[in-house]
C-alpha positions as CSV (number, residue, x, y, z in Angstrom):
1,G,-15.3,57.7,30.3
2,R,-13.6,54.4,30.9
3,R,-12.7,52.5,27.7
4,A,-14.2,49.1,27.3
5,L,-11.8,46.2,27.5
6,L,-13.6,44.3,24.7
7,A,-15.1,45.7,21.5
8,V,-16.6,44.5,18.3
9,P,-16.4,47.0,15.4
10,R,-19.8,48.3,14.1
11,A,-19.1,49.1,10.5
12,G,-16.7,46.3,10.0
13,R,-18.4,43.6,11.9
14,R,-18.4,41.0,9.2
15,P,-14.7,41.1,8.3
16,F,-14.0,41.2,12.1
17,L,-16.0,37.9,12.5
18,V,-14.3,36.3,9.6
19,G,-10.9,37.4,10.8
20,T,-11.6,36.2,14.3
21,A,-12.8,32.8,13.0
22,A,-9.5,32.5,11.0
23,V,-7.3,33.2,14.0
24,T,-9.4,30.9,16.1
25,V,-9.2,28.0,13.7
26,A,-5.4,28.6,13.4
27,F,-5.1,28.4,17.2
28,V,-7.2,25.2,17.3
29,T,-5.0,23.6,14.7
30,G,-1.9,24.6,16.6
31,A,-3.4,23.1,19.8
32,V,-3.7,19.7,18.1
33,F,-0.2,19.7,16.7
34,L,1.8,21.4,19.5
35,A,-0.1,20.2,22.5
36,L,-0.5,16.6,21.4
37,G,2.1,16.3,18.6
38,A,4.7,14.2,20.5
39,Q,2.1,11.8,21.7
40,I,0.5,11.5,18.3
41,I,3.9,10.6,16.8
42,R,4.6,8.0,19.5
43,D,1.1,6.4,19.8
44,V,-0.5,7.0,16.4
45,V,2.4,6.8,14.0
46,G,4.3,4.3,16.2
47,T,7.7,5.8,16.7
48,A,9.4,6.4,20.1
49,N,12.5,8.0,18.7
50,A,12.8,11.4,20.4
51,F,14.9,12.9,17.7
52,H,12.5,11.9,15.0
53,A,9.6,13.3,17.0
54,A,11.4,16.6,17.7
55,A,12.5,17.1,14.1
56,T,9.1,16.4,12.8
57,L,7.4,18.8,15.2
58,A,10.0,21.4,14.4
59,T,8.7,21.7,10.8
60,W,5.5,23.1,12.1
61,P,6.7,26.4,13.5
62,L,9.6,26.7,11.0
63,V,7.2,27.0,8.0
64,V,5.0,29.6,9.7
65,V,7.3,32.6,9.2
66,P,8.1,32.1,5.5
67,T,4.5,31.5,4.9
68,T,3.5,34.8,6.4
69,L,6.0,36.6,4.2
70,L,4.3,34.9,1.2
71,A,0.9,35.8,2.5
72,R,1.8,39.5,2.3
73,R,1.6,39.3,-1.5
74,I,-2.1,38.5,-1.6
75,P,-5.3,40.1,-0.1
76,T,-6.1,39.2,3.4
77,S,-9.4,37.4,2.5
78,A,-7.6,35.3,0.0
79,A,-5.0,34.4,2.6
80,V,-7.8,33.1,4.9
81,R,-9.3,31.1,2.0
82,I,-6.0,29.5,1.1
83,G,-5.1,28.9,4.8
84,G,-8.4,27.2,5.6
85,V,-8.1,24.8,2.7
86,V,-4.4,24.0,3.2
87,A,-4.9,23.5,7.0
88,A,-7.8,21.1,6.2
89,V,-5.6,19.1,3.9
90,G,-2.9,19.0,6.5
91,L,-5.2,17.7,9.2
92,A,-6.7,15.1,6.8
93,L,-3.1,13.8,6.3
94,L,-2.9,13.5,10.1
95,L,-5.6,10.8,9.9
96,V,-3.9,9.1,7.0
97,A,-0.6,9.1,9.0
98,G,-2.4,7.3,11.9
99,V,-3.9,4.7,9.6
100,A,-0.7,4.1,7.6
101,D,1.6,4.4,10.6
102,S,3.8,6.7,8.5
103,L,6.1,9.3,9.9
104,A,6.6,10.7,6.4
105,V,2.9,11.3,6.0
106,F,2.9,13.0,9.4
107,L,5.7,15.2,8.3
108,G,3.7,16.3,5.3
109,S,0.7,16.9,7.6
110,A,2.9,19.1,9.9
111,L,4.2,21.1,6.9
112,L,0.8,21.8,5.4
113,S,-0.8,22.6,8.7
114,G,2.0,25.0,9.5
115,V,1.5,26.7,6.1
116,G,-2.3,26.8,6.7
117,Y,-1.6,28.4,10.2
118,G,0.5,31.1,8.7
119,F,-2.0,32.1,6.0
120,L,-4.9,31.9,8.5
121,M,-3.1,34.0,11.1
122,Y,-1.9,36.7,8.7
123,G,-5.2,37.0,6.9
124,G,-7.2,36.9,10.1
125,L,-5.1,39.6,11.8
126,G,-5.3,41.7,8.6
127,L,-9.0,41.6,8.5
128,V,-9.4,42.4,12.2
129,T,-7.0,45.3,11.9
130,A,-8.8,46.8,8.9
131,A,-12.2,46.3,10.5
132,A,-11.3,47.9,13.9
133,D,-12.8,51.3,14.7
134,D,-10.3,54.1,15.2
135,G,-9.3,54.3,18.9
136,R,-10.6,50.9,19.7
137,R,-8.0,48.6,18.1
138,A,-6.7,47.3,21.4
139,S,-10.2,46.4,22.6
140,T,-11.0,44.8,19.2
141,F,-7.9,42.7,19.3
142,S,-8.6,41.7,22.9
143,S,-12.0,40.4,21.8
144,M,-10.4,38.4,19.0
145,Y,-7.8,36.8,21.2
146,L,-10.3,36.0,24.0
147,V,-12.3,33.9,21.5
148,A,-9.2,32.3,20.0
149,Y,-7.5,31.4,23.3
150,L,-10.8,30.0,24.8
151,A,-11.2,27.8,21.7
152,Q,-7.6,26.7,21.9
153,G,-7.8,25.9,25.5
154,S,-11.1,24.1,25.2
155,T,-9.8,22.0,22.3
156,A,-6.7,20.9,24.2
157,V,-8.8,20.0,27.3
158,L,-11.5,18.2,25.4
159,V,-9.2,16.2,23.2
160,G,-7.1,15.3,26.2
161,A,-10.1,14.2,28.2
162,L,-11.3,12.1,25.2
163,A,-7.9,10.6,24.8
164,T,-7.8,9.7,28.5
165,A,-11.3,8.2,28.5
166,T,-10.8,6.2,25.3
167,S,-7.5,6.4,23.4
168,L,-5.4,8.9,21.6
169,D,-6.3,7.2,18.3
170,A,-10.0,7.7,19.0
171,A,-9.5,11.3,20.1
172,V,-7.7,12.1,16.9
173,V,-10.4,10.4,14.8
174,V,-13.1,12.3,16.5
175,A,-11.5,15.8,16.8
176,V,-9.6,16.1,13.5
177,P,-12.7,15.8,11.2
178,V,-14.5,18.5,13.3
179,I,-11.5,20.9,12.9
180,V,-11.3,20.1,9.2
181,V,-14.9,21.2,8.8
182,L,-14.2,24.4,10.7
183,C,-11.2,25.1,8.5
184,L,-13.3,24.6,5.3
185,A,-16.2,26.6,6.7
186,T,-13.9,29.5,7.5
187,A,-12.5,29.4,4.0
188,A,-16.0,29.3,2.5
189,V,-17.3,32.2,4.6
190,A,-14.2,34.3,3.6
191,R,-14.8,33.5,-0.1
192,R,-18.5,34.3,0.1
193,S,-18.1,37.6,1.8
194,R,-15.0,38.9,0.1
195,G,-17.0,41.7,-1.6
196,S,-18.2,43.1,1.6
197,H,-14.7,42.9,3.1
198,G,-13.5,45.2,0.3
199,Q,-16.3,47.7,0.8
200,R,-16.7,47.8,4.6
201,G,-13.5,46.3,6.1
202,L,-10.5,46.7,3.9
203,G,-11.5,49.6,1.7
204,R,-10.1,50.5,-1.7
205,R,-6.6,51.3,-0.4
206,S,-6.2,47.8,1.2
207,R,-7.4,46.0,-1.9
208,T,-4.6,47.6,-4.0
209,R,-1.9,46.7,-1.5
210,K,0.1,43.5,-1.6
211,G,-0.8,42.8,2.0
212,P,-1.3,44.5,5.4
213,A,1.9,46.1,6.5
214,D,0.6,47.4,9.8
215,P,3.3,46.9,12.5
216,R,0.6,45.8,14.9
217,I,-0.1,42.8,12.6
218,R,3.6,41.9,12.5
219,G,3.9,42.3,16.2
220,A,0.9,40.2,17.0
221,L,2.0,37.5,14.6
222,L,5.5,37.4,16.0
223,R,4.1,37.1,19.5
224,A,1.9,34.2,18.5
225,V,4.8,32.4,16.8
226,A,7.0,33.0,19.8
227,A,4.4,31.5,22.1
228,Y,4.1,28.4,20.0
229,A,7.9,28.1,19.8
230,N,8.1,28.2,23.6
231,V,5.5,25.4,23.8
232,F,7.5,23.4,21.3
233,A,10.7,24.0,23.2
234,S,9.2,22.9,26.6
235,M,7.7,19.9,24.9
236,T,10.9,18.6,23.4
237,K,12.7,19.0,26.8
238,R,10.4,16.4,28.4
């Protein structure tokens, strides 16, 4: 028969949901920084220097790749927990940067958020890969990316609409705390359900490995980083 375009694994449903949540939160965090980063630096931090804005935003994608290399040394569920907390701290610094009008604080926010993104993406992709039923990996990944991209697009549209209706400062103050809560909630769920991940999703073999080495994970991660790099490149050319 015809294969379904979307699929949710049966035996590994919980790790799939946690992994999807991790990737979704990572995409939402990226939407805030790469879709609105230049405006945030100009309007919230108060600098109109194009070089400073581009250099600061460049730190975000630059730290993602080395972070994923580091994430390979720990279990995937631990990567999600670390990524959620670090991303939450980075976003909290974004609010501080706006209040203090500090480009240095915004730089720290971009660095930590990039690190959080790397851990969340690698851990989330690892959990989804391990949870996918044999022969249905493509459909499972399609389900994950559908949720993640819908959340990313919705975040960019809603924050943009709020910024247009009020101000960018107000949009950041409203949106960032919500995303911080989502980051921490994802980390908490990953921590609370790590035992079931080991039994149902990852299995004994995965728990003894340094990290998921499946080429599909690396390929998906590189595609995500490349997509964000293209967004950054187009944004700096404006």
